N, C-alpha and C positions, 0 to 999 in steps of 0.2 A: 560212179554213176554213168559215165559215158560208155564204159565197157558193157555194163548191163543193158544199156539201150541198144548197142550193136548186136549183142547176143539175141535179144528179143526180135530184132528186125530179121536176123538170119532165120530163126525158127518160123517167123511169119512167112518168109519167102518159100521155105521148104514145105511148109504145110499148106501153101495156097493151092486149092484144088483145081484152079483153072490152068495151072502150069504143070504139065505132065511130062514134059520132056526134061531129061536130066541135064542136058547141056545148058538150057536156058536157066535152070535153077542154080547151076554152079556159077554161071556168069553173074547172075544177080547177087549171089552170096559174096563173090569177090568184090563186086562194086560196093556192096554194103560194108564189107570189112574195110575197104579203102576209105570210104567216107568216114567211118567211125574212127579209123586210125588217124586220118587227117585232122579230124576235130580234136582228138586227144592231144596230138602234137601241138596244135595251135593253142589249146588251153594250157598245156605244160609250158610252152614258150612264154605265154603271157605271164604265168606265175613266176617262171624263172626270171624273166625280165623285170618283173615287179620286185622280186626279192633281191636281185643283184644290183638294182639301181643304187647309185651312191646316195648316202644320207647326208643331207646338207648339215654341216656342222652348226651346232647350237651356239649362238653368241655367248661368250663367258660374261658373267656379271661384272660390271665396272668395279675396279678396285675401290675399297672403302678407305676414304681418306682418314688418317688418324685424327681422333678427336682431341682437341686441346684440353688440358686439365681444367677442371672447374675453377673459375675465378672467384676468389673470396670477395664478398661485398666490401666496398671501400669502408675503411675505418671512419667513424664519425669524427669530424673535424671539430676540435674544441673551439669554443668562442674566443675570439681574439681578446687578449687582456686589455683592460681599460688603461688608457695612458695615465701614467702617474702624474699627479698634479705637482707642479714644482713647489717645493717647500719655500715658505717665505723666509728670508734671512732673519736670523735671531734678532739682529739689532732693529729691524723694521717692526717686528712683532713686539719687541720690548717698547719701542717708542709709542706704539698704539695702545699699549696696556699700562705702562708704568709712568709715574709722574717725573722720575729723575733717572739719570744714568747710574749704573753701578759704579761705586767709587766716588760719587759726587761729594765734594767737601773733604775728601781724604787728603792726608799729607802727600807731598810730592813723591816720596819714595814708594807709596802704596797705591796711588790712584790708578795708574795704567794696569798694574797687576790685578787689582780687584776687578777692573773691567774685563780683563782676559779670563779671569776665573769663572765669570758668569756667562760671557758672550763669546770668548775666544779671540784670537787663535789659542789653541790648547798649549799648556805649559808642560815641560818635561817632568815626569814622575809625579804628575798630579792627575786627578780624575778629570774626565772630559767636561767641558762647559755645559751646564744643564739648561741654560736659557730660561725664559720666563715660565715655561710649562712645568718644569720640575724644580726650578730654583726660586720661583716667586719673584715679586718686585722688592727691590731693596730701597731702604731709606738712606739717609746720610751716614757716612762712616762713623764708627765708634772706636774708642780706645780704652785703656785702663789707666788707673792712677800711676803716674810717674813713667808711663811708656808712650807718650804721645809721639815721640820721634823714632820709636822702634817697633811699635805694634799697632795694627789697625785691622778692623773687621767690619763686615756688613751682614745684616740679617735679612734674608729673603722670606717673605710671607705671602700667603694667598689673600683673597678678598675678605676672608673671615678672620684674618689675623693669625692663622696657624703658621708656625714656623716651618718653612720648606727647606731652607739651606742656611749655612753660615760659611762665608768666605773669609779667609784669614791671610794676612801678610805680616810676617815677623822677620825682623832683621837677623834674629838669632837662629830661628828654625825654618825660615823659608815660607813659601805660599802653600796653602791647602784649602780644600773645600769639602764640606760635609753635608750630606743630604738627610732629610727626615727619614726615619725617626732618630738618627744619630745626632742631628743638629741640636735638639733640646738638651741632650747630654753634654754636648760640646759647650753650650752656653754656661752650664754649671761649672765645667772645668775652667773656663775663662775666668769666672768669678773667683775660683779657688786659687788658680796659679798665675793669673794676670798676663802671662805670655806663653803661648803654646804654638805648636805647629802640628804636622801630621804626615802619615803615609797615605797613599791611595787605598781605597777600599779593595779588599782581596776576598774572592770567593773561596770557601772551603766547605766541601760537602754540599748540603742544602742551605747553608748559612753563609756568613761572611764576617769580616772583622776590619776594624781600623786600628792603626797605631797612632798614638797621640804623644807628641814630644812635649815635655814639661821641664822646668828647671830642677825637678826632683826625680827625674827618670822618665821612662816611657810607660804610659798608660795604654791599656787595651780596651777597646769596645768590641764585644763579641755577641753574636746571636747564633744559636744552632740551626735555626730555620728562619727564612725571611718572612713567611706568612704564618699566622697562628693556625694551628691544626684543629680548628673547630668549625670550619665551614663559613666563618664570618668574612673571610677575605681581608681582615685587618693585618697590618704589618706587626711583626714581632718586635718587642722592645730589645734594646741592647743591654747586656750585662756589662757593668763598668768595673774593670780591674784597675784600681789606682796603682801608681808606680810600685808600691810595696807589694801588693797582691800580684801584680803582673810579673814581678821578678820571681816570686815563689812559683808561679805557674810555669815560667820558662825553665826554672831549675828542675821542676818535676818532669818536664818533657825531656830535659837532658838526661835525667836518671833513667827514665823508662824508654827513651829512644823513639817516641812516637808522639803524634799530635794528640792533645788533650782538649776536650771541650769543657768550657766553664759554664756551669748551670747555677742559676740563682737559687739560693736556699733560704731558710727561715732566719729571722732576726731574733736572737736569743740573748737576753741580758746585755743588750747594747752591741753585740757582735753579729755581723752578717756572715752566714755560712755560704761558702761558694764550693760546690762539688765539682771535682775534676773527674771526667770519665773519658775513656778511649773510644767507646762505641755508644751511639745514641739508641741503638736497638736494644742492647742489654742494660745500658746505663750502669754497668758494673763500676763501683766506686774505686777510684785509684787513690785519691787523697782529698782532704778537705782543708780549705783555707778559711781562717777566721779573721775578719776585718773589723776593727773597731770603728764604729760609725763616726764618732766625733773627731778623732785624731787621724784616721786613715792608716794607722799602723796595722800590720798583718803578721800572722804566724800560722804554722801548720798545726792542725789538730793532732794530738797524740804524740807530738815530738817535743823534746826538751830543748827549746831554742828560744832566744829572746825575740821579741817582736821587732820587725824591721820598721825603721822610720824613713828610710830613703830607698828609692828604687834604682834599678840598673838602667843605664842608657843603652837600650837594646839596639842590635843591628838588624835592619830590615831583612837582609839576606838570610840571617840565621833562622828567623821565624818562618820565612817563606820555605826554607828547606824542610821544616816539619810539616808544612802544608802539603808539600808534594808527597810526603809519606802517607798522608791521610787519604789520597786519591786512589 
C-alpha cells in the first residue's frame, strides 16, 4: 500500500503542468521516493520489532495434588450390650421359694449329698445341679422298705405338684439325679427294685438316654428325640428297657457293631414290642425285643432262645463307645 502511494505521488509530480523544467521534476521525484522509502522502512521496522519481541512465558498451571481415595462411611456402631444381671445364688432362690432344704430329714449318710445334687457344688460323674428352676422344691427325704440306712431319695415338684426331679443316694450304687420326664419313670423303678443308682444323662443324635443301676442289672431309659415332633413343644417320653431288655439291646449292638435306637411298639398278648433300628430316618428294622409286662422277662422275636430273667451289669464306657459311632 505504501509503494502504491509513492508511485502515485511520482506520477502526480511528473504530470503537474506548472512544473515544466526537467530538473525540478527529477528533484521532486527523488524526494518523493525518499519519503516513501523512509516510511516503508519505518513500517517494516515496526512490524519486525513487534514480531521479534520476546513472548512472555505463560505461567504453567499449578500441579494438581493427588486426591485421597474416597473414604467409606463409618460402619454403624452396634448398641452396647445390656449388662448381664447377676444371677441369684441357687440357695437364696431356693430359700425364697421352697419350704425346706433339699435333704431335710435324710439319714446322715445322704443329707449333704442330696443337698449337693440339687444345689451344688456338683459331684463327679453326676449331672449338674438343677436348682429350683428345673429341679423343683423337695419335701422330706424318702426311703424304701429295709433300706433306711443304705438308700434315700427326694422328689422335686413344681407348684402344681408335677414331678420335676428325683435325687438319689445309694450306698451300693452311688448318687444320681434324674430330671423330668425321666423322673416319673425313675419313681416306678424305685418301687420295683427298692435300691437304684444311675449314670449321667447322655445325648445321642437328637435324643438322649440314662443308665439306671439296679440289683438285677442295668436298665436303660431312652428317647430318640427330646421334643415331640408335632409342633406342640411337649417333651418326648422315655422308652424303658428293663435290665433284661437292655441286655438284649446291648447284645444286638455288639452283633451289628453300631448304635441302635429303641422305639416303643405295641402291646400284644401281654408282651411289649420294642423295635431296634439303626437309623431314625429309614427306621429299618434290625431286631425286635418282646418284654413280658408282668414279669419283665424279655426275648428276641424270631429267635429260639429262652426268656431272660436277669440283666447284665453294663459298663458305662462300653455303651458310650456305641454312642460315638452314632455321631
